[in-house]
C-alpha positions in Angstrom: 0.0 -0.1 0.0 1.4 3.4 -1.0 2.1 6.0 1.3 -0.4 8.9 1.8 0.2 11.8 -0.6 1.8 14.9 1.1 1.3 13.4 4.7 3.1 15.0 7.4 3.5 11.6 9.2 6.0 10.5 6.4 8.4 13.2 7.7 9.3 10.5 10.5 10.6 8.4 7.7 13.2 10.7 6.2 16.7 11.6 7.2 17.4 14.7 9.3 18.9 16.8 6.4 15.7 15.8 4.2 13.5 17.3 6.6 15.7 20.1 7.0 15.3 20.8 3.3 11.3 20.3 3.4 11.0 22.9 6.3 13.0 25.3 4.7 11.0 25.2 1.5 7.9 25.4 3.6 9.2 28.4 5.6 10.7 30.5 3.0 8.3 29.8 0.2 6.0 31.8 2.1 8.2 34.9 2.5 8.7 38.0 0.2 11.0 41.0 0.7 10.3 44.7 -0.7 12.1 48.1 -0.4 9.6 50.9 -0.4 8.7 54.2 0.8 6.0 54.8 3.1 4.3 58.0 5.3 3.1 56.9 8.8 2.0 58.1 12.0 3.3 57.4 15.4 2.8 58.3 19.2 5.5 60.4 21.0 4.1 60.6 24.2 1.0 62.6 24.0 1.6 63.9 20.8 0.7 61.9 17.1 3.5 62.7 14.6 3.5 62.0 11.0 6.7 61.3 9.0 8.3 60.2 6.0 11.7 58.8 6.6 14.7 59.7 4.5 15.7 56.4 4.0 13.4 53.6 2.4 11.8 50.9 4.4 12.4 47.1 4.1 9.9 44.7 4.9 9.5 40.8 5.3 6.2 39.8 4.2 4.3 36.6 4.9 2.2 35.3 1.9 -1.1 33.5 3.1 -1.5 31.1 0.1 -5.0 29.7 -0.9 -5.9 27.2 -3.3 -9.3 25.1 -3.9 -9.7 21.6 -5.5 -11.3 23.0 -8.5 -8.6 25.9 -9.1 -5.1 24.7 -7.8 -3.4 28.1 -9.0 -2.1 29.7 -5.7 -3.9 33.1 -4.6 -2.2 35.0 -2.1 -2.8 37.8 0.5 0.0 39.5 2.2 0.8 40.7 5.7 4.0 42.1 7.4 6.4 40.3 9.7 8.6 43.2 10.2 9.8 46.5 8.6 12.9 48.3 9.1 14.4 51.7 8.4 18.3 52.5 8.3 19.8 54.5 11.2 21.4 57.9 9.9 25.2 58.2 9.7 25.0 60.3 12.7 23.4 57.5 14.7 26.2 55.2 14.1 28.8 57.9 14.4 27.7 58.6 18.1 27.8 55.0 18.7 31.1 54.6 18.5 31.6 56.0 22.1 29.7 53.0 23.3 32.5 50.4 21.5 35.2 52.5 23.3 33.5 52.0 26.5 32.8 48.1 26.0 36.3 47.5 24.8 37.4 47.6 28.6 35.5 44.2 28.7 37.5 42.5 26.3 40.0 40.6 28.6 37.4 39.3 30.8 35.1 38.2 28.0 37.3 37.1 25.4 37.1 33.3 25.9 33.3 34.1 25.9 33.3 35.8 22.6 35.0 33.2 20.9 33.0 30.1 21.8 30.0 32.3 20.8 31.2 32.3 17.2 29.5 29.4 16.1 25.6 28.3 17.1 25.6 29.0 20.8 24.1 25.5 22.0 26.2 25.4 25.0 25.0 28.5 26.2 21.3 27.7 25.6 21.9 24.3 27.1 23.1 25.5 30.4 19.5 26.8 30.9 17.3 24.6 29.5 19.5 21.2 29.6 19.4 20.2 25.5 21.3 16.9 25.0 21.8 15.5 21.5 20.6 12.0 22.6 17.5 13.3 24.9 16.3 16.2 22.8 17.3 15.3 19.1 13.9 16.9 17.6 14.4 19.9 20.1 17.6 20.7 18.5 16.4 19.9 15.1 13.8 22.7 15.7 16.3 25.0 17.0 18.4 24.2 13.8 15.2 25.1 11.4 14.9 28.5 13.4 18.6 29.3 13.1 18.4 28.5 9.0 15.5 30.6 9.1 16.6 33.6 11.0 19.8 33.5 8.9 18.1 33.7 5.5 16.0 36.9 6.7 18.6 38.6 8.4 21.0 38.4 5.5 18.6 39.7 3.1 18.0 43.0 5.3 21.7 43.3 5.8 22.0 43.2 2.2 19.5 45.8 1.6 20.6 48.1 4.5 24.1 47.8 3.7 25.3 49.5 6.9 29.1 50.1 7.6 30.8 48.2 10.4 32.3 50.0 13.2 36.0 49.6 12.1 34.8 51.4 8.8 34.0 54.4 10.6 37.2 54.4 12.8 40.4 52.6 12.8 40.4 53.0 16.8 37.7 50.4 17.1 40.2 47.2 16.4 37.9 44.3 16.9 39.2 41.4 18.6 37.9 38.7 16.1 37.4 39.0 12.4 34.5 41.3 11.2 32.0 39.3 9.3 31.8 40.0 5.5 28.5 41.8 5.6 26.6 44.8 6.9 26.3 45.5 10.5 22.5 46.3 10.8 21.0 44.1 12.3 23.1 42.1 14.4 22.7 38.6 13.3 23.7 37.2 16.8 20.9 39.4 18.5 18.4 38.2 16.0 19.2 34.7 16.4 19.9 34.3 20.2 16.5 36.5 20.7 14.6 34.1 18.5 15.8 30.8 20.4 15.2 32.3 23.7 11.5 33.1 22.8 11.0 29.7 20.9 12.5 27.6 23.9 10.6 29.7 26.5 7.6 28.9 24.5 8.5 25.1 24.1 9.1 24.9 28.0 6.0 26.0 29.2 6.1 30.0 29.4 7.8 29.8 33.3 8.4 33.6 33.9 11.8 33.0 35.5 12.8 30.9 32.6 11.8 33.7 30.2 14.1 36.1 32.0 17.3 33.8 32.2 16.9 33.0 28.6 16.6 36.7 27.4 19.5 37.7 29.6 21.6 35.2 28.2 20.6 36.3 24.5 21.4 39.9 25.5 24.9 38.7 27.0 25.6 37.0 23.6 24.4 39.9 21.7 26.3 42.6 23.6 29.5 40.7 23.5 29.5 41.4 19.8 29.9 45.4 20.8 32.6 44.4 23.2 34.4 42.7 20.4 34.1 45.5 18.1 31.8 44.4 15.7 28.3 45.8 16.3 26.7 48.7 17.3 24.2 48.8 20.0 21.3 50.1 17.6 22.4 46.6 15.6 21.6 44.9 18.9 18.0 46.6 19.3 17.1 45.8 15.9 18.0 42.5 16.1 16.0 41.7 18.9 13.1 43.2 17.3 13.6 41.0 14.3 14.4 38.2 16.3 11.2 38.3 18.5 9.2 39.1 15.6 10.5 36.0 13.9 10.2 34.0 16.6 6.3 34.7 17.0 6.0 34.0 13.4 8.1 30.7 13.7 5.7 29.4 16.7 2.5 30.2 15.0 3.2 28.5 11.6 4.0 25.6 14.3 1.3 26.2 16.7 -1.2 28.7 15.4 -2.7 31.9 17.0 -5.3 34.3 16.7 -3.3 37.5 17.0 -0.1 38.7 15.1 1.6 42.0 15.5 4.1 43.0 13.1 7.0 45.7 14.0 8.4 48.6 12.6 12.2 49.5 13.9 12.9 53.0 12.7 16.8 53.4 13.1 16.2 57.0 12.2 14.5 57.6 15.6 17.1 55.9 17.7 19.0 58.0 19.9 22.8 57.9 19.1 23.4 58.1 22.9 21.5 55.0 23.7 22.5 51.5 24.6 20.9 48.4 24.3 18.9 47.0 27.2 16.9 44.0 26.4 13.8 45.2 28.6 13.2 48.2 26.9 11.3 46.4 23.9 10.1 43.1 25.7 8.7 42.3 29.0 10.4 38.7 29.5 8.6 37.4 32.2 5.2 37.7 30.3 6.5 37.2 27.0 5.0 40.1 25.5 6.6 43.2 23.6 5.9 46.4 25.0 2.8 48.9 23.4 2.8 51.9 25.4 3.8 54.8 23.6 4.2 56.8 26.7 7.1 55.2 28.4 8.1 52.2 25.7 10.7 52.7 23.0 10.0 55.7 20.9 11.7 54.1 17.9 9.6 50.9 17.4 5.8 50.9 16.2 3.4 48.2 16.3 1.7 47.5 12.8 -1.5 45.4 12.9 -1.3 42.0 10.7 -2.7 38.6 10.0 -1.4 35.5 11.7 0.0 33.1 9.5 -1.5 29.9 8.7 -0.5 26.7 10.5 2.2 24.4 8.5 1.6 20.8 9.0 5.2 20.3 8.4 6.1 22.8 11.1 3.7 21.3 13.7 5.1 18.1 13.0 8.5 19.0 14.2 7.0 21.2 17.1 5.0 18.3 18.4 8.2 16.0 18.3 10.4 18.6 20.2 7.4 19.3 22.8 7.1 15.7 23.4 10.8 15.5 24.5 10.5 18.2 26.9 7.4 17.7 28.7 
């Protein structure tokens, strides 16, 4: 008897690298990327401000695809996941002061920084006890998240094409090789905040666990500034992207009724502001902050549509969930 056609249960018959290819196609085939100019309003304490950025926005979109038995041609609707506006040169120039200050920590953190060059499984495992024998599907799920985040962040980095710190000052002198791509947003920040949010969801949404995972994500991200390869604004943008992609990833696997997209307006990011992971995110409760009176003045919530559940993603999420319950 032949196996059922396009049945998620067949995933268990394939090798992990085959599942990885299937999952990557399923995630990336629903994305689109645009550069565009937009006029929008935002809350600045008691005032509503309208503005058109000097720089064009870049947006990552989700395509909701519909077909019918009588018409197999795909029909799509688009919804935002995240939008970014490039910081001005003056913001980056001002932030060189932070690289100077953080360089004092290089001697103490060098071993950490070098260990964090690759995927940071050893650090995540210290919080949630991942193990390659006991949590195989969980690691497979996190691998899928990392590949997904890397594809999205690299497309944004290419579009933003922002200078690295050493390109603005010969005094930065990074202690590791500067990666061969733009600085904004930070990939380490994107990936670690995404993984932290996914692990918190997977392991039961316990408040103290959320705080510890986000503290660790922030430490790894800030270490890139200590090393001399990132600005704090890169890290802040990476946190917004990582948490946006995490929520999207989780809803593709579990479903959900609400989904906020986010706009990170780099032109509104104060040049004298360091990164604090609490500014944008309540790690104990798993909520991005929405109050324009007290929350970051450079991030705007954008109403969007929740993505549909992917049977393929649900299969892997459920398999990972069974390992950690």
